[in-house]
SEKOL-50301 format. One line per 5 residues: for each residue x, y, z of C-alpha. Coordinates in Angstrom, 3 decimals. Layout:
REM residues N
X/Y/Z; ... $
This chain:
REM residues 192
-21.269/8.055/20.737; -23.124/6.474/17.788; -23.907/9.935/16.430; -20.285/11.044/16.779; -19.074/7.948/14.939 $
-21.682/8.355/12.206; -20.696/12.003/11.768; -17.022/11.057/11.674; -17.506/8.290/9.122; -19.233/10.661/6.731 $
-16.644/13.445/7.192; -14.609/14.169/4.040; -11.435/15.049/5.986; -11.612/11.738/7.833; -12.171/9.930/4.542 $
-9.077/11.511/2.980; -6.996/10.563/6.024; -8.168/6.954/5.834; -7.399/6.757/2.104; -3.982/8.281/2.682 $
-3.078/5.852/5.429; -4.373/2.824/3.565; -2.315/3.509/0.464; 0.745/5.126/2.079; 2.721/1.897/2.495 $
2.169/0.813/-1.102; 2.957/4.281/-2.399; 6.259/4.346/-0.446; 7.299/0.951/-1.812; 6.414/2.053/-5.333 $
8.310/5.364/-4.986; 11.383/3.549/-3.653; 11.239/1.124/-6.574; 10.990/4.032/-9.035; 14.069/5.644/-7.438 $
15.878/2.319/-7.624; 14.994/2.034/-11.314; 16.590/5.456/-11.905; 19.783/4.309/-10.192; 19.733/1.110/-12.264 $
19.358/3.067/-15.503; 22.386/5.200/-14.610; 24.370/2.042/-13.860; 23.269/0.602/-17.200; 24.586/3.679/-18.998 $
27.916/3.394/-17.154; 28.277/-0.238/-18.178; 27.513/0.615/-21.806; 30.148/3.393/-21.736; 32.666/0.956/-20.233 $
31.831/-1.611/-22.931; 32.345/0.997/-25.625; 35.626/2.091/-24.032; 36.766/-1.542/-23.830; 36.133/-1.971/-27.569 $
37.977/1.246/-28.376; 40.987/0.204/-26.299; 41.133/-3.143/-28.091; 40.741/-1.559/-31.550; 43.533/0.896/-30.734 $
45.713/-2.053/-29.607; 46.066/-0.591/-26.122; 44.918/-3.842/-24.464; 45.512/-7.473/-25.429; 42.864/-9.802/-26.784 $
42.790/-11.785/-23.514; 42.317/-8.633/-21.446; 39.610/-7.449/-23.835; 37.756/-10.783/-23.529; 38.096/-10.794/-19.735 $
36.733/-7.252/-19.458; 33.944/-7.974/-21.931; 32.914/-11.091/-20.015; 32.861/-9.179/-16.701; 30.865/-6.296/-18.201 $
28.370/-8.717/-19.773; 27.940/-10.452/-16.398; 27.310/-7.089/-14.703; 24.881/-6.155/-17.467; 22.974/-9.427/-17.052 $
22.717/-8.969/-13.253; 21.546/-5.394/-13.687; 18.852/-6.407/-16.181; 17.578/-9.042/-13.731; 17.367/-6.382/-11.024 $
15.555/-4.051/-13.436; 12.986/-6.768/-14.134; 12.428/-7.301/-10.398; 12.094/-3.551/-9.834; 9.575/-3.238/-12.672 $
7.533/-6.065/-11.135; 7.521/-4.293/-7.759; 6.313/-1.078/-9.410; 3.511/-2.929/-11.218; 2.456/-4.966/-8.171 $
2.437/-2.044/-5.756; 0.375/-0.009/-8.204; -2.211/-2.801/-8.282; -2.325/-3.084/-4.486; -3.486/0.487/-3.931 $
-7.074/0.430/-2.704; -9.377/2.684/-4.718; -10.947/5.597/-2.836; -14.435/4.404/-3.675; -13.764/0.995/-2.118 $
-12.791/2.626/1.172; -15.746/5.018/0.970; -18.082/2.048/0.478; -16.662/0.241/3.545; -17.213/3.336/5.689 $
-20.734/3.832/4.295; -21.600/0.204/5.059; -20.406/0.593/8.611; -22.342/3.825/9.061; -25.472/2.336/7.459 $
-25.421/-0.753/9.671; -24.568/1.217/12.810; -27.483/3.596/12.283; -29.957/0.892/11.270; -32.303/-0.839/13.699 $
-30.129/-3.810/14.633; -29.947/-5.891/17.744; -27.967/-4.406/20.611; -25.577/-7.383/20.758; -24.839/-7.063/17.038 $
-24.184/-3.342/17.403; -21.917/-4.058/20.375; -20.001/-6.686/18.366; -19.631/-4.227/15.465; -18.190/-1.564/17.758 $
-15.793/-4.090/19.318; -14.566/-5.026/15.854; -14.042/-1.416/14.820; -12.773/0.265/18.005; -9.517/-0.929/19.492 $
-9.130/1.752/22.183; -10.979/4.757/23.619; -9.186/7.304/25.779; -11.040/9.531/28.218; -9.794/12.973/29.277 $
-9.779/14.257/32.853; -13.336/15.628/32.462; -14.579/12.147/31.522; -15.140/13.109/27.875; -13.971/11.024/24.941 $
-10.501/12.250/24.055; -9.606/9.904/21.190; -10.762/6.702/19.553; -8.465/4.197/17.858; -10.160/2.434/14.967 $
-9.091/-0.821/13.396; -10.265/-1.830/9.921; -9.740/-5.549/9.406; -10.909/-8.499/7.336; -13.071/-9.634/10.249 $
-14.872/-6.272/10.271; -15.498/-6.448/6.517; -16.876/-10.001/6.819; -19.140/-8.855/9.637; -20.402/-5.897/7.597 $
-21.121/-8.106/4.606; -22.895/-10.638/6.805; -25.257/-8.035/8.305; -26.575/-6.238/5.289; -23.487/-4.436/4.131 $
-22.666/-4.886/0.480; -19.201/-5.497/-0.882; -17.495/-2.287/-1.931; -18.165/-1.360/-5.565; -15.502/-2.735/-7.847 $
-14.324/-5.195/-5.206; -14.967/-8.914/-5.253; -17.719/-10.170/-2.990; -15.094/-11.463/-0.572; -12.955/-8.304/-0.525 $
-10.255/-8.695/2.103; -7.351/-6.522/3.196; -5.007/-9.521/3.243; -5.394/-9.793/-0.551; -3.926/-6.292/-0.728 $
-1.008/-7.091/1.554; -2.490/-5.434/4.654; -3.294/-7.306/7.864; -5.256/-4.541/9.522; -5.474/-0.798/9.175 $
-5.066/1.006/12.499; -6.270/4.602/12.692; -6.056/6.908/15.679; -8.696/9.597/15.625; -9.281/12.529/17.874 $
-12.941/13.443/18.227; -13.767/16.951/19.198 $
């Protein structure tokens, strides 16, 4: 099983899947915020057209001064609310972009795990490491491993750093998923 895990952790396809799953949530939030910004920009244009039309109606004496002022006040209020929403949306886009975990950080975590797993460590430490990483193993009817569910968590990263693993390059020495808005990363893998 150790050899299968080591092989899996160094597999490029597995690595791409892990990176994709880690950053998927942040990417979705960012994409939704970008779509929302597009909708907000269209609304902004509509308000500006309505403001222009309001001025034209007043200049052409088609509406009274009071009606013009009432409409202008309402359009300015809508414009102010929309600009506040645009600011919030821009902040979401910036924050979610920052939360994406670089590929090399994830690669370094997997390398650390593989390095520690394959090193000459105490059996109890190896057992603890596997318990931290593996949340479930399913066995097929022929008593072969069918699938393994992995769980990357802050506790696993602390354990890796405490037993000879180094912090991922570019990450602070106390790199934690919770700082990126992720509690744990659950992966279901099928080993063949």
